[in-house]
C-alpha positions as semicolon CSV with decimal commas, in nm:
position;residue;x (nm);y (nm);z (nm)
1;X;9,396;0,536;13,602
2;X;9,207;0,270;13,409
3;X;8,941;0,028;13,527
4;X;9,005;-0,334;13,427
5;X;8,701;-0,541;13,317
6;X;8,729;-0,723;13,651
7;X;8,651;-0,393;13,827
8;X;9,005;-0,338;13,958
9;X;9,150;0,008;13,901
10;X;9,496;0,004;13,746
11;X;9,758;0,277;13,721
12;X;10,122;0,298;13,628
13;X;10,253;0,511;13,917
14;X;10,459;0,232;14,074
15;X;10,603;0,135;13,736
16;X;10,679;0,502;13,664
17;X;10,870;0,526;13,991
18;X;11,074;0,216;13,909
19;X;11,121;0,312;13,546
20;X;11,249;0,657;13,644
21;X;11,521;0,500;13,860
22;X;11,615;0,240;13,597
23;X;11,620;0,504;13,321
24;X;11,855;0,727;13,519
25;X;12,086;0,429;13,574
26;X;12,078;0,335;13,204
27;X;12,160;0,688;13,087
28;X;12,432;0,730;13,352
29;X;12,581;0,394;13,248
30;X;12,571;0,485;12,879
31;X;12,729;0,830;12,927
32;X;12,998;0,686;13,153
33;X;13,104;0,451;12,871
34;X;13,050;0,700;12,588
35;X;13,253;0,983;12,746
36;X;13,554;0,831;12,930
37;X;13,706;1,179;12,973
38;X;13,381;1,341;13,089
39;X;13,374;1,461;13,447
40;X;13,085;1,423;13,690
41;X;12,943;1,768;13,618
42;X;12,938;1,713;13,242
43;X;12,771;1,372;13,266
44;X;12,517;1,496;13,521
45;X;12,411;1,779;13,291
46;X;12,388;1,551;12,989
47;X;12,180;1,297;13,179
48;X;11,946;1,570;13,304
49;X;11,885;1,688;12,947
50;X;11,807;1,338;12,826
51;X;11,567;1,239;13,107
52;X;11,391;1,573;13,157
53;X;11,012;1,552;13,130
54;X;10,976;1,751;12,810
55;X;11,232;1,532;12,634
56;X;11,071;1,209;12,757
57;X;10,736;1,331;12,623
58;X;10,902;1,389;12,285
59;X;11,073;1,048;12,285
60;X;10,744;0,878;12,375
61;X;10,575;1,033;12,072
62;X;10,863;0,913;11,852
63;X;10,786;0,559;11,972
64;X;10,414;0,611;11,901
65;X;10,333;0,556;12,268
66;X;10,033;0,799;12,271
67;X;9,846;0,563;12,038
68;X;9,894;0,275;12,281
69;X;9,766;0,447;12,596
70;X;9,438;0,334;12,751
71;X;9,297;0,580;13,003
72;X;8,961;0,639;13,169
73;X;9,045;0,999;13,248
74;X;8,887;1,281;13,053
75;X;9,127;1,470;12,824
76;X;9,131;1,770;13,057
77;X;9,232;1,558;13,356
78;X;9,523;1,372;13,200
79;X;9,871;1,423;13,341
80;X;10,073;1,701;13,181
81;X;10,352;1,455;13,111
82;X;10,141;1,146;13,046
83;X;10,348;1,030;12,749
84;X;10,683;1,062;12,926
85;X;10,540;0,896;13,237
86;X;10,417;0,610;13,023
87;X;10,763;0,569;12,870
88;X;10,906;0,544;13,223
89;X;10,643;0,283;13,311
90;X;10,738;0,087;12,999
91;X;11,106;0,089;13,101
92;X;11,004;-0,026;13,448
93;X;10,793;-0,309;13,304
94;X;11,075;-0,427;13,076
95;X;11,311;-0,423;13,372
96;X;11,075;-0,633;13,585
97;X;11,002;-0,877;13,305
98;X;11,343;-0,912;13,139
99;X;11,601;-0,748;13,365
100;X;11,836;-0,452;13,348
101;X;12,031;-0,574;13,045
102;X;11,723;-0,595;12,825
103;X;11,591;-0,260;12,948
104;X;11,928;-0,101;12,871
105;X;11,947;-0,255;12,523
106;X;11,594;-0,139;12,446
107;X;11,658;0,220;12,550
108;X;12,001;0,245;12,387
109;X;11,908;0,079;12,057
110;X;11,552;0,203;12,011
111;X;11,586;0,549;12,164
112;X;11,939;0,675;12,233
113;X;12,085;0,582;11,895
114;X;11,779;0,669;11,688
115;X;11,630;0,978;11,852
116;X;11,896;1,149;12,067
117;X;12,172;1,355;11,904
118;X;12,447;1,368;12,166
119;X;12,661;1,598;11,952
120;X;12,384;1,857;11,941
121;X;12,322;1,823;12,314
122;X;12,686;1,898;12,384
123;X;12,692;2,191;12,140
124;X;12,409;2,356;12,332
125;X;12,636;2,358;12,635
126;X;12,856;2,668;12,682
127;X;13,084;2,435;12,877
128;X;13,401;2,447;12,663
129;X;13,553;2,144;12,835
130;X;13,250;1,934;12,746
131;X;13,266;2,054;12,386
132;X;13,635;1,972;12,342
133;X;13,582;1,627;12,494
134;X;13,296;1,557;12,253
135;X;13,502;1,685;11,957
136;X;13,791;1,460;12,057
137;X;13,559;1,161;12,096
138;X;13,405;1,221;11,754
139;X;13,746;1,247;11,589
140;X;13,905;0,965;11,791
141;X;14,169;1,196;11,935
142;X;14,315;1,160;12,285
143;X;14,252;1,465;12,501
144;X;14,440;1,529;12,826
145;X;14,411;1,815;13,076
146;X;14,718;1,889;13,287
147;X;14,640;2,127;13,572
148;X;14,846;2,253;13,863
149;X;14,853;2,529;14,121
150;X;15,050;2,836;14,029
151;X;15,200;3,065;14,294
152;X;15,292;3,408;14,167
153;X;15,426;3,688;14,385
154;X;15,156;3,928;14,266
155;X;14,871;3,694;14,363
156;X;14,714;3,706;14,708
157;X;14,599;3,345;14,671
158;X;14,720;3,058;14,453
159;X;14,577;3,040;14,103
160;X;14,564;2,745;13,865
161;X;14,708;2,687;13,524
162;X;14,576;2,422;13,289
163;X;14,717;2,293;12,965
164;X;14,517;2,088;12,716
165;X;14,691;1,830;12,500
166;X;14,540;1,681;12,184
167;X;14,731;1,377;12,060
168;X;15,011;1,486;12,292
169;X;15,034;1,835;12,141
170;X;14,966;2,148;12,343
171;X;14,660;2,325;12,203
172;X;14,549;2,557;12,480
173;X;14,654;2,713;12,809
174;X;14,423;2,869;13,066
175;X;14,457;3,035;13,404
176;X;14,193;3,081;13,669
177;X;14,120;3,109;14,038
178;X;14,007;2,745;14,036
179;X;14,111;2,434;13,848
180;X;13,772;2,426;13,676
181;X;13,804;2,785;13,554
182;X;14,155;2,721;13,423
183;X;14,041;2,409;13,235
184;X;13,748;2,596;13,080
185;X;13,979;2,869;12,951
186;X;14,228;2,616;12,818
187;X;13,947;2,431;12,640
188;X;13,814;2,754;12,492
189;X;14,157;2,838;12,354
190;X;14,191;2,486;12,211
191;X;13,853;2,515;12,039
192;X;13,965;2,839;11,876
193;X;14,287;2,669;11,771
194;X;14,108;2,386;11,595
195;X;13,851;2,627;11,444
196;X;13,542;2,468;11,597
197;X;13,408;2,765;11,793
């Protein structure tokens, strides 16, 4: 909180609240366009990594935000995530002043493209499906998962089989008790096939 020369105390909490919501929408919007084959789980995890507090603190320092902060609080009483909170407040202010489009352009051009390595974020994920989707995106290759239930006489309950196609060619097959498990195994096999594991 900072006291204005007029005597009024100012803080960014309301702008942080708004900026947090706008930032989540911007990142969700960007990932939705960037990964047309990405499922909800993949995009949710990627968004969480981008907007987590520790990462926002880092991004704020990359924009030199700490140098711009004016605060009346003593160093020991400052918020643990002051820099990231300030970045959220900035996004909120841009949104209020110029609208969603400008806020999105600012974050995508000044932050996403310059300071966030999506390829590395995906590689940290043991999610094989996410990794094969990112690889296909990077190499401009169409990736398709074909999954169906499989009833075998030895199984007590139906299992699933999934086939992954890259440019129409079968590159991996996986079986599992759920569709998700089958797709993960198919993706893992495909990654081995293309030597990217």
